[in-house]
C-alpha positions in Angstrom: 159.3 110.8 207.3 157.3 108.0 209.0 153.9 109.5 207.9 154.9 110.1 204.3 151.7 110.9 202.3 151.5 111.0 198.5 148.6 112.7 196.8 147.8 113.3 193.2 149.7 116.3 192.1 149.5 118.9 189.3 151.2 118.7 185.9 152.3 122.3 186.1 154.7 123.8 186.8 157.3 121.2 186.0 159.9 120.4 188.6 159.7 120.5 192.4 157.5 123.4 193.6 157.3 124.3 197.3 154.0 126.1 198.1 154.5 126.7 201.8 152.8 123.5 202.8 154.3 120.7 200.7 156.0 120.0 197.4 154.5 119.2 194.0 156.7 117.1 191.7 156.1 117.0 188.0 158.3 115.6 185.2 157.7 115.0 181.5 158.2 111.7 179.8 156.1 110.6 176.8 157.4 107.1 176.4 158.1 106.0 180.0 155.7 103.4 181.4 156.3 104.7 185.0 158.3 107.4 186.7 159.3 107.0 190.3 160.4 109.8 192.8 163.4 108.9 194.9 164.1 110.8 198.2 167.6 110.9 199.7 168.4 111.8 203.3 171.8 113.4 202.6 174.4 113.9 200.0 176.3 111.0 201.5 173.4 108.6 201.2 174.2 105.5 199.1 170.6 104.8 198.2 167.2 106.5 198.4 165.2 106.3 201.7 161.9 106.3 199.7 161.0 105.3 196.2 157.6 106.5 195.3 155.8 105.8 192.0 154.3 109.1 190.9 150.5 108.5 191.1 149.3 110.6 188.3 150.1 111.2 184.6 148.5 114.0 182.7 149.5 114.8 179.1 152.7 112.8 179.5 153.6 114.7 182.7 154.1 112.4 185.7 153.2 114.1 189.0 152.6 113.8 192.7 152.2 116.0 195.7 153.9 115.2 199.0 152.6 117.4 201.9 155.4 116.5 204.3 158.3 117.5 202.1 160.2 120.7 202.8 162.9 122.8 201.1 166.3 121.2 201.3 165.0 117.7 200.4 167.3 115.8 198.0 165.6 113.8 195.2 165.9 112.2 191.8 163.8 110.2 189.4 163.9 106.7 188.0 162.1 106.0 184.7 160.8 102.6 183.6 160.4 101.8 179.9 162.0 99.9 177.0 165.7 99.8 176.5 165.8 99.7 172.7 168.6 101.9 171.4 167.7 101.2 167.8 164.3 102.8 168.4 165.8 105.7 170.4 164.7 104.4 173.8 167.3 104.2 176.6 165.2 103.7 179.8 167.0 102.1 182.7 165.3 102.1 186.1 168.7 101.3 187.7 169.7 104.9 187.1 168.7 107.8 189.3 168.1 110.8 187.1 168.4 114.5 187.7 165.2 116.6 187.4 165.5 118.7 184.2 163.8 121.5 186.2 166.1 121.2 189.2 166.5 124.6 190.8 169.5 123.5 192.8 172.1 120.7 192.9 172.2 118.8 196.2 175.1 116.5 195.1 177.4 116.6 192.2 178.1 113.6 189.9 180.8 111.1 191.1 182.2 109.4 188.0 182.1 105.6 187.7 180.9 103.0 185.3 177.4 103.0 186.9 176.8 106.4 185.3 176.3 104.7 182.0 173.1 102.9 180.8 175.1 100.2 179.0 177.9 98.0 180.2 181.1 99.9 179.7 183.7 97.8 177.9 181.1 95.3 176.7 181.6 94.1 173.1 178.1 95.1 172.2 178.9 98.6 173.3 175.8 100.8 173.9 173.4 98.0 172.9 174.1 96.2 176.1 172.1 96.9 179.3 173.8 97.8 182.6 172.0 96.6 185.7 174.2 98.4 188.3 172.5 100.9 190.5 174.1 104.4 190.5 172.2 105.8 193.6 175.4 106.4 195.5 177.1 108.5 192.8 174.3 110.1 190.8 173.8 113.9 190.9 170.8 114.9 193.0 168.3 117.7 192.8 167.3 119.8 195.8 164.0 121.4 196.7 164.4 125.1 197.3 162.5 128.0 198.9 162.4 130.7 196.2 161.8 133.5 198.8 164.4 136.3 198.6 164.5 140.0 199.6 165.3 141.8 196.4 165.0 145.2 198.1 163.5 147.0 195.2 166.0 145.6 192.6 164.8 146.4 189.0 166.2 145.9 185.5 168.7 148.6 184.5 167.7 148.4 180.8 170.8 150.1 179.6 170.3 151.1 175.9 172.3 148.9 173.5 174.2 151.9 172.1 175.5 152.8 175.6 176.4 149.2 176.5 180.0 148.0 176.9 180.2 144.2 177.7 182.9 142.6 179.9 183.2 138.9 179.4 184.1 137.2 182.6 184.6 133.8 184.2 183.4 133.8 187.9 186.4 131.8 189.1 189.0 133.3 186.7 188.2 136.8 187.7 188.2 136.4 191.5 190.4 133.4 192.3 193.7 135.3 192.7 192.4 138.7 193.4 194.0 140.3 196.5 190.9 142.5 196.9 188.5 139.5 197.3 188.3 137.9 200.8 189.9 134.4 200.7 186.7 132.6 201.4 185.0 134.3 198.4 187.7 133.8 195.8 186.3 131.8 192.8 182.8 132.4 194.0 179.7 134.4 193.1 180.3 136.5 196.3 183.7 137.4 195.0 182.3 139.0 191.9 180.1 141.2 194.0 182.6 142.2 196.7 183.9 145.8 196.8 187.3 145.0 195.5 185.9 143.5 192.3 183.3 146.3 191.9 186.0 148.9 192.3 187.9 147.5 189.3 184.8 147.3 187.2 183.6 150.8 188.0 187.1 152.3 187.3 187.2 150.4 184.0 183.9 151.8 182.9 182.1 148.7 181.5 178.3 148.5 181.8 177.4 144.8 181.5 179.0 141.7 182.9 178.7 138.7 180.6 179.3 135.6 182.8 180.6 132.5 181.2 178.3 129.5 181.9 176.9 129.4 185.4 174.3 126.6 184.8 175.5 123.6 186.7 177.7 121.5 184.4 179.6 118.2 184.4 183.3 117.7 183.9 183.8 115.1 181.1 185.1 111.7 182.4 188.0 111.9 180.0 189.1 115.2 181.5 188.7 113.9 185.1 190.9 110.9 184.3 193.6 113.4 183.1 193.4 115.5 186.2 191.6 118.3 184.3 188.2 119.9 184.5 185.7 121.5 182.1 186.7 125.0 183.4 184.7 126.9 180.9 181.5 125.0 181.7 180.0 124.5 178.3 178.7 121.0 179.3 175.4 121.7 180.9 173.6 119.3 183.2 170.9 121.6 184.8 169.4 124.6 183.0 167.8 126.1 186.2 170.5 125.5 188.8 173.5 127.9 189.4 176.7 125.9 189.4 177.2 124.8 193.0 181.0 125.0 192.6 180.8 128.8 192.6 178.9 128.9 195.8 180.9 129.8 198.9 179.4 127.1 201.1 178.3 124.5 198.5 174.9 124.5 200.1 172.0 124.4 197.5 169.8 127.1 199.0 172.7 129.3 200.0 174.2 129.0 196.5 171.0 130.3 195.0 170.8 133.2 197.4 174.5 134.0 196.9 173.9 134.3 193.2 170.9 136.6 193.7 172.9 138.8 196.1 175.6 139.0 193.4 173.1 140.2 190.8 171.5 142.7 193.2 174.9 144.2 194.1 176.0 144.4 190.4 172.8 146.2 189.6 173.3 148.6 192.5 176.7 149.5 190.9 175.2 150.0 187.5 176.2 146.7 185.8 173.8 144.5 183.9 174.2 140.8 184.1 174.2 138.7 180.9 174.5 134.9 181.1 176.3 132.7 178.5 173.9 129.8 178.1 174.3 126.5 176.3 170.9 125.2 175.1 172.3 123.5 172.0 173.5 120.3 173.7 173.9 118.7 177.1 176.6 116.8 179.0 175.1 113.4 178.1 177.0 113.2 174.8 176.2 110.6 172.1 175.4 106.9 172.4 178.5 106.4 174.4 177.7 109.1 176.9 176.3 108.8 180.4 172.7 108.5 181.5 172.2 111.4 183.9 168.9 113.1 183.1 167.2 113.7 179.7 168.6 110.5 178.1 167.1 108.3 180.8 163.8 110.2 181.1 162.9 110.2 177.4 165.8 110.1 175.0 163.7 110.1 171.9 161.8 113.2 172.9 164.7 115.4 174.1 167.4 114.8 171.5 167.7 115.0 167.7 168.2 111.4 166.6 169.6 110.2 163.3 167.6 108.0 160.8 168.9 105.1 162.8 167.6 106.3 166.2 170.5 104.6 168.0 172.6 107.6 166.9 172.4 111.3 167.5 172.5 114.3 165.1 175.5 116.4 166.2 175.4 120.0 165.0 177.5 121.1 168.0 180.6 118.9 168.0 179.7 117.8 171.5 177.9 114.5 170.8 174.2 115.6 170.8 171.8 118.3 169.9 168.6 119.2 171.7 165.4 118.5 169.7 164.0 121.9 168.7 161.1 120.1 167.0 159.7 119.0 170.4 157.3 121.4 172.1 158.5 120.1 175.5 162.1 120.9 174.6 161.1 124.4 173.6 159.2 124.7 176.8 162.2 123.6 178.8 164.4 126.3 177.2 161.7 129.0 177.5 160.9 128.1 181.1 164.6 128.2 182.0 165.1 131.6 180.3 162.1 133.1 182.0 163.2 131.7 185.4 166.6 133.4 185.1 165.0 136.7 184.2 162.1 136.7 186.6 163.5 134.8 189.6 167.2 135.5 189.3 166.9 139.0 187.8 169.5 138.6 185.0 169.3 141.1 182.1 170.1 139.0 179.0 171.6 136.0 177.4 174.4 135.1 175.0 173.4 131.8 173.3 176.3 129.5 172.6 176.2 127.9 169.1 172.9 129.6 168.5 172.6 128.4 164.9 171.9 124.9 166.3 168.8 126.3 168.0 167.5 127.5 164.6 167.6 124.0 163.0 164.1 122.5 162.8 164.5 120.0 160.0 168.2 120.3 159.0 169.0 123.7 157.6 169.2 126.8 159.8 165.9 128.6 159.7 165.8 132.1 161.2 162.0 131.9 161.1 162.0 128.7 163.2 159.8 128.1 166.2 162.5 129.0 168.7 162.7 132.6 167.4 158.9 132.9 167.0 158.3 132.1 170.7 161.1 134.4 171.8 159.7 137.3 169.8 156.2 137.0 171.1 157.2 136.4 174.7 156.4 139.5 176.9 159.4 138.8 179.2 162.2 137.5 176.9 161.5 139.9 174.1 162.5 142.7 176.4 165.9 141.5 177.5 169.3 141.5 175.7 169.6 138.6 173.3 173.0 137.8 171.8 173.7 135.0 169.4 176.9 133.2 168.7 175.8 132.9 165.1 177.3 129.6 164.1 177.5 125.9 164.8 179.6 123.0 163.4 176.9 121.6 161.1 176.5 122.3 157.3 175.6 125.9 156.6 176.1 126.7 160.3 178.0 130.0 159.8 175.1 132.5 160.0 176.7 135.9 160.8 174.2 138.6 159.8 171.3 136.2 159.3 169.6 136.4 162.7 166.2 138.2 162.9 165.4 141.5 164.6 165.6 141.7 168.4 168.9 139.7 168.2 172.4 141.0 168.3 175.3 138.8 167.2 178.9 138.1 168.0 180.4 139.6 164.8 183.0 137.1 163.8 183.6 139.0 160.5 184.5 142.1 162.6 187.0 140.1 164.7 188.7 138.6 161.6 188.9 141.8 159.6 190.3 144.0 162.4 192.9 141.3 163.1 193.9 141.2 159.4 194.1 145.0 159.1 196.4 145.5 162.1 198.5 142.5 161.0 199.1 144.5 157.8 197.3 142.2 155.4 196.5 143.7 152.0 193.0 144.2 150.5 191.4 144.9 153.9 190.8 148.6 153.9 187.3 148.6 152.4 186.0 145.9 154.7 187.7 147.5 157.7 185.8 150.7 157.0 182.5 148.8 156.8 183.2 147.0 160.1 184.1 150.3 161.8 180.8 151.7 160.8 178.7 148.9 162.3 178.7 146.3 159.5 175.7 147.7 157.6 176.3 145.0 155.0 175.3 142.4 157.5 172.5 144.1 159.5 170.9 147.2 157.8 169.1 145.2 155.1 167.1 143.3 157.8 166.0 146.4 159.7 168.5 146.1 162.4 170.7 148.9 163.8 174.5 149.1 164.3 174.1 147.7 167.8 173.2 144.4 166.3 176.9 143.9 165.9 178.7 142.8 169.0 182.2 143.8 168.2 185.1 141.9 169.6 188.7 141.2 168.9 189.2 138.4 171.5 187.0 136.3 173.6 187.3 133.3 176.0 187.6 131.1 172.9 191.0 131.7 171.2 194.0 133.8 172.0 194.0 136.5 174.7 194.9 140.0 173.4 198.4 139.6 174.7 198.8 136.3 173.0 197.3 137.6 169.8 200.3 139.8 169.3 202.8 137.4 170.8 202.2 134.1 169.0 201.8 133.0 165.4 200.8 129.5 166.5 198.7 127.9 169.2 200.5 126.2 172.2 197.9 123.9 173.8 200.3 121.2 175.0 199.0 121.6 178.6 195.6 120.3 177.5 197.0 116.8 177.0 195.8 116.5 173.4 199.1 116.8 171.6 198.3 120.4 170.6 195.6 119.0 168.2 192.8 120.9 169.8 191.9 124.5 169.3 191.6 126.6 166.1 194.6 126.9 163.7 193.2 130.0 162.0 194.1 132.7 164.5 195.0 135.6 162.2 197.6 136.5 164.8 201.1 138.2 164.5 203.9 137.7 167.0 205.5 140.9 166.0 208.9 139.2 165.4 209.3 136.5 168.0 207.3 133.5 169.1 206.3 134.0 172.8 207.9 136.1 175.4 211.1 138.0 174.5 213.5 140.5 175.9 213.8 142.4 172.7 212.6 146.0 173.5 211.7 146.8 169.9 209.4 143.7 169.6 207.8 144.4 173.0 207.1 148.0 172.2 205.5 146.9 168.9 203.3 144.5 170.8 202.2 147.1 173.3 201.3 149.4 170.5 199.3 146.7 168.8 197.3 146.0 171.9 196.5 149.6 172.2 195.5 149.6 168.5 193.0 146.8 169.1 191.5 148.3 172.2 191.1 151.7 170.6 189.7 150.3 167.4 187.1 148.3 169.4 186.0 151.4 171.3 185.7 153.7 168.3 183.7 151.3 166.2 180.0 151.6 165.8 178.1 148.8 167.4 178.6 147.2 170.9 182.1 146.5 172.1 182.9 143.4 174.1 186.1 143.3 176.1 187.6 140.0 177.3 188.4 140.1 181.0 192.1 140.4 181.5 192.8 142.0 178.2 192.7 145.4 179.9 196.1 144.5 181.5 197.7 141.9 179.1 196.6 138.7 180.6 198.4 135.8 178.9 197.6 132.1 178.5 201.1 131.3 177.3 199.8 130.8 173.8 197.0 128.4 174.7 194.0 129.2 172.5 191.7 126.6 173.9 192.0 126.8 177.7 188.6 125.2 178.3 190.1 122.6 180.6 192.6 124.8 182.4 191.4 125.5 185.9 194.8 126.8 186.6 197.0 129.9 186.5 196.8 129.7 182.7 193.2 130.9 183.0 193.1 132.8 186.3 193.6 136.5 186.1 196.9 137.6 187.6 196.3 140.9 189.5 199.9 141.7 190.4 200.7 144.0 187.5 203.9 145.1 186.0 204.6 148.7 185.0 203.7 148.0 181.4 200.5 146.2 182.4 199.5 149.1 184.5 200.0 151.4 181.5 197.7 149.3 179.3 195.1 149.3 182.1 195.2 153.1 182.2 195.1 153.4 178.5 192.0 151.1 178.4 190.2 153.2 181.0 191.1 156.4 179.1 189.8 155.0 175.8 186.6 153.8 177.4 186.0 157.3 178.8 186.6 158.7 175.4 183.9 156.4 174.0 181.5 157.5 176.8 182.2 161.2 176.2 181.7 161.2 172.4 178.1 160.8 171.2 179.3 160.3 167.6 180.8 156.9 168.8 177.4 155.8 170.1 175.2 156.2 167.1 171.9 154.3 167.0 171.6 154.6 163.2 173.9 153.7 160.4 175.9 156.4 158.6 174.2 157.4 155.3 177.1 159.5 153.9 174.7 162.3 153.2 175.4 166.1 153.4 174.6 167.9 156.7 172.1 170.8 156.5 172.9 171.3 152.8 176.6 171.8 153.4 179.3 169.7 151.9 179.9 168.0 155.2 179.2 164.3 155.3 178.3 162.3 158.5 181.3 160.1 157.7 184.1 160.9 155.3 187.1 158.7 154.4 190.4 160.3 153.8 193.8 159.5 152.2 197.0 160.5 153.9 196.9 163.6 151.7 193.8 164.7 153.5 191.7 164.1 150.4 188.5 162.0 150.1 189.1 158.3 149.3 188.3 157.3 145.7 187.3 153.8 144.4 190.9 153.5 143.2 192.2 154.2 146.7 189.9 151.6 148.2 190.9 148.9 145.8 194.6 149.3 146.2 195.9 146.2 147.9 198.6 148.2 149.7 196.1 150.7 151.3 197.0 150.4 155.0 196.6 154.0 156.1 193.3 155.9 156.1 191.4 158.6 158.0 187.8 158.6 159.2 186.1 161.9 159.8 182.9 161.7 162.0 180.6 164.7 161.9 179.5 165.8 165.4 176.3 167.5 164.0 174.0 164.5 163.9 170.6 165.6 162.6 169.5 162.0 162.3 170.2 161.2 165.9 167.8 162.3 168.7 167.7 161.6 172.4 164.8 160.2 174.5 163.2 163.6 174.5 163.4 164.2 170.8 166.4 166.6 170.9 169.1 166.4 168.2 172.3 164.9 169.6 175.4 167.0 169.0 178.9 166.1 169.9 182.5 166.7 168.8 183.6 166.1 165.2 186.3 163.5 165.3 189.1 162.5 163.0 190.5 159.0 163.5 193.7 158.0 161.7 194.8 154.4 161.1 198.2 153.2 160.0 199.1 149.5 159.8 202.2 150.2 157.7 205.7 149.4 159.0 206.7 153.1 158.7 205.6 156.6 159.8 203.2 158.5 157.6 202.6 162.2 157.6 198.9 162.5 157.5 197.6 165.9 156.2 194.7 167.4 158.2 191.5 167.9 156.2 189.9 171.3 155.6 187.9 173.1 158.3 186.4 176.5 159.0 188.5 179.5 159.8 189.6 179.6 163.4 189.1 175.8 163.9 191.9 173.4 164.5 192.4 169.7 165.2 193.3 168.8 168.8 194.8 165.3 169.4 193.0 163.3 172.1 194.7 159.9 171.9 197.6 158.3 170.1 198.5 154.6 170.5 202.2 155.4 169.8 202.8 158.2 172.4 201.5 159.9 175.4 203.1 163.2 174.3 200.3 164.6 172.2 200.7 167.6 169.9 198.7 170.7 171.0 196.9 171.5 167.7 197.1 171.2 164.0 195.6 173.4 161.2 194.3 172.4 157.9 196.8 170.6 155.6 199.3 170.4 158.5 200.8 166.9 158.7 200.2 164.6 161.7 203.2 162.4 162.3 201.3 159.1 162.4 203.7 156.4 163.6 204.0 152.9 162.2 201.4 150.5 163.6 199.4 153.2 165.3 196.0 154.9 165.6 195.3 158.5 166.6 192.1 160.3 167.5 191.6 164.1 167.1 188.7 166.4 167.6 187.7 169.6 165.8 188.0 172.5 168.2 187.7 176.3 168.3 189.8 178.7 170.3 188.2 179.6 173.6 186.7 183.0 173.8 187.9 185.3 176.5 185.6 185.5 179.6 186.4 189.2 180.0 185.7 192.1 177.7 188.7 194.1 176.7 188.5 197.6 178.2 189.2 200.3 175.7 192.1 202.6 176.3 191.3 206.1 177.6 192.1 209.1 175.5 
């Protein structure tokens, strides 16, 4: 670039923007005395070829326009200013910094001591100043061309009550799949190839929730142990898709590959939801590296303690983004809108979302973050899912998020696990969770779909391990099994880990079916952890965040038992799709239907009688029935028509023994027809009122109210 020209630029938009003629660079820093743009010739470059002081500063945004720059250019910033940790300032112009608005990553971080703003090992710790240059190892941003042929792609806008979420890791889902071409395994392209799509279509899910795909950094401590941050909850760049999931590790091609994945998933009827981590970054606390925000303006981007040398940590990851700063709010909002408008995703799951609601200290559901989301014409129209807790005081906020938001319902997970483990005093709450958790959501004007129901997720035991281990087994993580949650509410069914005991193995298979069936018949939105549909195991590891290994990768060569569970899962999902009464948009009211003594939901004892307060309060109540009325006068479709479906009877038994469950009354000529039983494939044909159903130990059964079919032919009278 011998004729490199630099003109005054524009303060908006932030980042590097290619306009077809040149590139505008803009970056925010309120406290820097100067910000320089550094241009690199290749990912192998050990230093920048040009260092250009940005010529203009408007409202704390440093900017410049370079007419000779083209897409593909690698760049970073250096920020000058005071290095005074006690005041919260950690400027160090020896460090090349990643653009917070980088749309693509041109080079990943290479760990060494130069990544830190202080002298590693110095007795003064972070108060010291490191003069080494990190240009040869710093992560680099890349200028992109946003042009892409979307070919008419539009949002699917699947209604919440018809949504079934499938939580997936890009690499874990594709890395060992025999139906994914070898060069696409572990990549975005592998998710969108026909082999992957065939499995997803056959399963019947409607939305793919991708674990973090924002470019992240593997912690140095993990790298030194030969591990990686496999899950990716350690974000470096909020606009850039992780280059490790790109087939060619080329910045522009990685972006286009991600877009093609989204386009192909949409064509096959799947929405795309991103798991996003806006609560903290990969720069950690005062001992963390200086990679981007910390070096650009530490005091503006992060929540600092009273002694500004230290960080407020509501996340357990060293730092928390400063939600009191308008520029931090802008960074998050610009990132979210970018993924919706430019990358066409359909929604977001916010990791540790309670941290985003902290303005002063306490969680405030009326905070600025929610206000700007609610009024935004783009983001208010997409799916918004909160992980409604963080690790700070008062951080458990299940049920306390405002309208427009759905929540991972941790109370649903815990209660369902307790019921099927056989714990006492769970029946009443279990019924509430099955009905959509009205105690959590109805009072704030939300609907049953505010509850994202799940039994397992990436965090914790897999479904197979939930019924196979009483204790975590995280030795492979190298932390002496001290990491991960000790409160798993699991039951190994009689033996810890794998066993050849056929009785225990059958009990485990039945328990898996119980959990899957319960999840699908519950009001709300079900989320299925990938691999649970065919018994994926992590060998008892309940915190596999650092396991980029067979522990985490889905194993597609299935045993006969695993094939059976997969077929059961498909069958149960189809049952959910076929039954409108399982997809209600409103909470049950328990009222009579059309003046008759038929309630929209009725709870029954094994005698076929309505549950009383005494029944609910018995600590040993572990068997109950749930009758769902198919005549739903309070439910209408998009054209105002009343929705009518089958009346269902769902029987639950978490006792150790069989219970004969008497069928409730029905009209003359009607009978109960079994549709599903987690204990057997040999379903009974029909049962009349008061007839007992042989409900096996640790099992669930679903029956529908049916009438005899009328003959299609009129009987011809006999001649005389």
